N, C-alpha and C positions, 0 to 999 in steps of 0.2 A: 504493500500500500504506500509505504514511504517512497519507494522507487518510482511509483506512478506519479505521486505528487511532485517529485523532483523533475520528472520529464515534462509535466504540464507547466511547472514554474519556469523551467529553462526555455520552453517553447514560447511562453508569454514574454519573457525577457527579450528573446531574439526578435520576435514580432514587433515589440515596442521599439527596439533599436532600429529596425528596418523602417518603421513608420517615421521615426525622428529623422533618420538620414534622408529619407525621401522628401520630407518637408524642407530640410535644410538645402538639399540639392535643387528644389524648385525655387528657392529664394536666392541662393548664391550659386551662380553658374561657374563651374571650374572644369577644365580639361587639360591634361598634361600632353605636351607635344614634344616628342623626342626626334622628330625629323630634322635633318641638317639645315634645310632652308625654312623651317617653321611654317610649312605649308598649311597646317591646321590651326594656326594662331592668327587672329586678326592683326593686321599691320597697324602701326601707330597712325598712319595717314587715314586709314579706314575709321579708326576709333575717333579721330578728330572730326571727320566728316559726320559721323553719326551723332556726336555730341552737339553739333551745330544744327541738327535737324529740328525744325520747329513745326512744319506742316506735316500731317500724317501722310505716310507713303503706302500705297496699295500695290502689292506685287501679286500678279496672277500667273501661275505656271500652267501652261497647257501641255500636259504630258500624257502620252498613251500608257495603257497598262501592258503587262506581259512583255516587257522589253528584254533584250539579251542581257546577260550578266554584266558585261563591260559597260553598256549604256546605263543599265540600272544602277551600277555603282556610282556613276557620275551624278545621276539624279539624287541618290541618297546623300552624297557629299554636299550637293547643293541645298538639300533640305537642312542638313546640319549647319551649313553656313548661314542660311536665312534665320535659323534659330538664334545663332550668335548675334546676327545683325539686330534682331528684335530685342535681345537682352541689352545690348550696348546702347541702343537708341531709346531706352526706357519705354519700350512697348509702342513706339511711334510707327513701327513698320508692321503692317498687317498683310499676311500672305495666305493664299488659298491655292489648292490644286484642283485642276479640272481635267477630266479625261474626255477630249473631244470625240473619241471613237464611241462613246456611250450612246449618243443619239445625234440626229442631224442638226438639231437646234444648237447644241454645244459646238459641233463642228463648224457651223456657220459663224458662230460667235468668235471662234479662234481665227477663222479666215478674215473676218471683218477687222479683227485686231491687228492683222498683218502677219499672222503666223500660219504658214501653209504646210500641208503634209509633205513629208519626204519619203522616198522609197528606201527601205532598209532590207538587206539580205539577211535572212535568218536560217540557220541550219536546224532542222527538226526531223528526227528519226532518219538520219542519213540522207536527208533531202534538203535542198536549198530552195526556199521560197521567198518571195518579195513581200514584205509587210509594209503597209502604209501607216506611218506613225507621225505624231505631233511631238515636237520637242523644242518648245519655245517659251518665251516669258514676256510679260507686259509689265511695265513699271509706270505708275501714275502718281503725280503730285499735283493736286488741284486740277486745273484744266490742261496741264502739260503732261505728255506721256512719251515714253521711249520703249522700243521693243528690241528683244534679242530673238530673231526669227529661228535660229538654230543653235542650241547649246551643244557645242562640239566637245566630245570627250578629250581630255588632256589640256584644255585651255586654262589659263589662270582666271578662274571665274571671279575671284575677289576683285581683281583689278577692273574687269569689265563692269561688274555690278557697282562698285564704288564710283567709277567714272560717270556712269549714267545718273546715279543719285546726286553726285556733285553738280552735274550739268543741269539737272532739274531743280535743284534747291538753291544754287548760287543766285544772288540778287544782282549785284553790280560788279561786272567783271572789270578788273584793272586793264588799262590800255597798254599795249605793246606796240611800239612803232617800228615798222619795217622800212628801212631807208632804201630809196631807189634813185635812179638818175645817173648812175655811173656804170652801166652795163651789168647790174646785178640780175640774177635770174628772177623772172616774174613769179608772183605768188603761186600761180598755177603749176609751176615746176617744183614746188615744195609741198606737194599734196600731203605726204605723210606727216611732215613736220607741222604744217598748219593745222591739220586735223587733231594732232596731239595738243598743240598749244591752245586751240580754240575751246578746249574743255574748261580751262580756267581763265583765259585771257581773251580780250577783244583785240585781235591783231589788225592793225591799220597800216596801209601803205602811205608813206610820207616822203616829201621832198624837203631837204634841209633849208633851202632858201625860201620856200613858200609857207612852211609850217609856222604859224604865229607864236605858239607856245609849246616848247618841247617838255617843259616841266610837268605837264599833265600825263606824261607817259612814265610808267614805272620803270621800263627798260627800253632800250633801242637795240635793234639788230642790224648789222651791216654784213651781208653775206656775199662774198666773192665779187667785189667791185673790180672792173677791168679798165675803166676809163679814169682820167684824172679827176681828183677831188680838189676843188679850188680851196685856197687859203681861207676865203670867207666862210665856206661850209665847215671847214675844220675848226674855225674859230667858234662857230655855233656849238660844235661838239665840246669844245673847251668850256664854254659857258655853261652847257648842260651838266658836265661833270663837276664844275665848280659849285653848282647848286646841289650836289649830292646825287647826280644821275648815275645810271648803270648802263653799260654798253657791252653787247656781245659781238665779237668780230670773228668771222671766218675769212681769213685773208688768202687770196690767190696770189702768192708771191712769185710763182713760176707757172708757166702754161705749157703743158705737154700736148703736142699736136701729133698724135700717132699716125694719122693719115699722111702727114707731110714728113714724118720721120724726124722731127726736131722738137727741142724743148727750149724755151726762151724765158728771160726774166719779165716780170710784170711790174711796172712802176706807175703808181697812181698818186703818190704823195702820202698815202696812208702809212706806208712803211716808215717814212721819215717822221711823221707825226707820232707814231708809236714809240720811236726812239726817245722823244721828249718825255714820254711817260715811263721810260725805263725798260721797254721791251724791244729786242732786236730780232727781226725775222730775216734770216739769211736767204738770199736768192739762190738756193741750192736745192737740188732734187734729192730727197731721202731715198735710199735704197736699203732694203731689208731682206734678209734670207727668209724670214717668216713673212710670206706675202701671198697675195691673191694670184689668180691665173688669168691669162687671156687665151682666146681661141684663135688658132691659126690653121690655115688649110695646108695639109701636107700633100705634096705632089709625088706621084709614082705611077704605077699602072692605074691606080684609082686616086681620086682626090677625096680626102677625108679630113674632118676637123680634129684637132688635137689640142688639149689643154696644156699650156706651158706656163711655168712659174714666171712671174714678172715682178722683180724686186721693187719697181716703182709704185706698186700697190701694197704698201705696208699694212700688215694685220697687227693691230695694237692690242696687247693683252696684259700690259704692265701699267698699273695705275697707282698713284699715291693715295693715301687715306684722306679723303675729302668728301664733303657732302655731295658734290656733283658726281663723283665717281662711285658712290655707294651702290653696290650691286652690279655695276657695269662689268661685263666680262670680255667682250670683243668689239672693237671698233675698226672698221675698214676704211682706209684713206686712199686717195689717188693723187699722185704728184704733189706730195706734201713737202713742206719746208720746216727746218728746225727753228726753234725759238730759244732765246737766251735772255738773261736779265742783265741790264747794264745800268740799272738805277742805283740809288743809295738806300740807306737804312730807314729813311722816312717812309718808304713804301713797303707794304707787306706782299712779298712775292711768293707764289705757291705753284710749282710745276704740277701738272695733273696727270699727264699721260706720256709714255716713253716708248721708243722703239725697242727691239729685242737686243740681246747681247751681241748679235751678229748683224750689225747695220753700218751704214756709211752715208756719205753725201757726195754729190757730184755738182760742181759749180756750173750754173747756166752761162752760156748756151751749150747744149749737148745734142748729139745725134742718137737716135734710138736704133738698136739692133736687137730684134726679137730673139735671134738665135745666138746671142752673145754667151760665151762661156764665162761665168762669174767665178772669180778666184778670191782667196782669203784677203788679198790686198785691196779688194773693192769694199771691204766691210771693216774699216778701221775706226769707226766712230760709234761705239755702243751707247745705248741708253740716251738717245737724242730726245729732247723734249719736243712734243708735237702739240701740246695744249697747256695753257697756264693761266693763272689769275693774278691780278694785282689789286690791292685796295689801299686806300688812304686818302688824305686830303689832296685834291688835285686843283689847286687854285682857289679853294674856298674853305669854309669852316666845317662843312659836312663831309662825311666819308663817301667817296665814290668807289665804284667797282668796275673792273674790266675783265672779261674773259676772252682769251684769244685762242683760236685753233689755226694751225698752219696749213689748212686746206679749205679752199672756198667752195668745194663741190661735194663735201662729205655728206650733205643731206639733200642733194638735188636729185629729184626723180626724173626730170625732163618731161617732154610731151610727145604724144603720138607714137610713131614707130621706135623712137629712141628712148622711150620711157622705161625706166628700170625700177625694181624694188630695192629699197635701201635697207641695209642691215638694221635690225630693230634697235640694237644698242646705240647706233648712231643717233637715232631719233631720241632715245632716252637721254643720251648725253646732252643734247641741245635743250630738251625740256627741263632737265635737272639744272642746267646752267641758268636758264631763264628764271626758274624758281629761286635759285640762290641769289641771283642779281636782284630779283624783285623782293627779296626777303620774305618769301612765301614758301612754306614747306610743301604745300599743295599735295600732289600725288607722288612726290619724289621717291620715297622709299618703296612705294607700292608698284611703281613702274617696272622695277627690276626684280620683283619677287618671283621666286620659282627658278628652277634650274633650266637654263636655255642652251648652255654650251659648256661642255667639259672636254676641251681639246686635250689630246695626249701631249704631255710635256716633251718638248724637243730636247735632244741631247746632242753633244758635240760629235764631230767626226772621229776624234780621238777615242771617245768613249764607245762609239759604235764599233770601231776597230778592235778595242779591248774586249768588248762583250762577244763579238763574233768569234775571235780566236779562243776566248775562254770557254765558250760553249763547245767548240770543236776539240780543244786539247784537254780540258778538264776530265772528261770520261776516260781518255787514254791514259792520262797520268794516274788516275785512281786505279785503273786496271793493272798498270805496271807496278804501282806501289803495293797493291794487294798481292801480286805475283811474287814480288821480292820478299814480302813478309812471309808468304807460304814457303818460299824457297829457303829463307833463313831459319824458319822454325823446323823444317824437315832436316836441314843440315845439322842443327844442334841435336836433334834426336839421334841421328846417325853417329855423331861424335860421342854422345853419351853412351850409346849401345856398344861402341868399340872399346870403351874403357874396361880394364880388368875388373872382374868381380861384379859386373852388371847383371842384375837379376830382374827380369820383367815382372 
């Protein structure tokens, strides 16, 4: 009887503890995240956005039932993410799930919201059939709304969701001025960059001579000017910086013309003006063994395309510890120039990005030879700086900031047939730089969240040679050593047996 009472008592205690823990977990949300990139932990940028939410947000997920396991895992992760969003926003986010395949009315509602069904191949009983599914989301704040027509497995959903919420809830976007009139690429050629910046900023094209008041812009951007910038215009930049302005510059110090086979210097007056601020941009072409490729047509019995390493396209993966480079993994440049500091201690100089240990520079003008055999003496300048910042008082009492990249085309998509997709981290670098210049954390840390690139670490030719022969010779050495050991052991046994009085 006593034993039965103890069992009942223990059961009641356990049940009571579970009830208390369940109540505590409903009030205080906690989850441990042991992943390297903290993919299951809300980023500080997201938390800041959610804290600023004032208007209720309605999120509707149009998701079909009976999804394949990999897709269903994505949906489950999204549900968990929305639960965390709701908790951090103090219950200002309301979300619901709708299965449009349940009836025609719900299907029509999803389609009217801008979410259309997509075909999905599903393996069932050793057969492949095409299933028509819905996998989208609608976000509504007041009378404004945004949609995600297709939730793709593997994407960083937190960034997409936080970006849309920020876009819907932001009231007055700070102004960013994009300077034109000196051969800069048109805004249409910066499609990816402008799309990213437009989430937080109102990007406006401006002329330095006709703009009445530059102080209303949080930051100015000067991307790849190719024509002369007059002293009057540079004086306006001086006045803007003296008032505590901020300037992002992507300078095209050299121009590589592959079709003509030559590379020349570019002189706009900007390079001389930068020297007065303490930044020197050399009119040299950076070459790096860690580089991108170009496609050439190989001639023989047949003509076929071949990818060839082109050191004039440096791949940058070495960054200093700075807010701008937080989470940046790989930036790809083309015809870049090195940057050095020639100022004094009154300015705070910070290099941001560097070439690899095997890099060099060639003074313009040069001739291009795609088939050139590159040798060790071509890479005598390791760790060249390709991006840097300076900050301090520049003619006034307020602190001004400048960020410079030694490549004017690193974010240019182009137009029409020549349009290209830009490396994602190139865009992230620009957006982070504008956030830093504008003194706005924005989505800075969230842009680069998630593993996007894990390149194999390059090793030197000497180490390759060593490892090659180590792999070849080490097994032979071990076999010979073992044979000598066996031989010596057997020799000792024979010697011992030959001694007088030996008894086995």
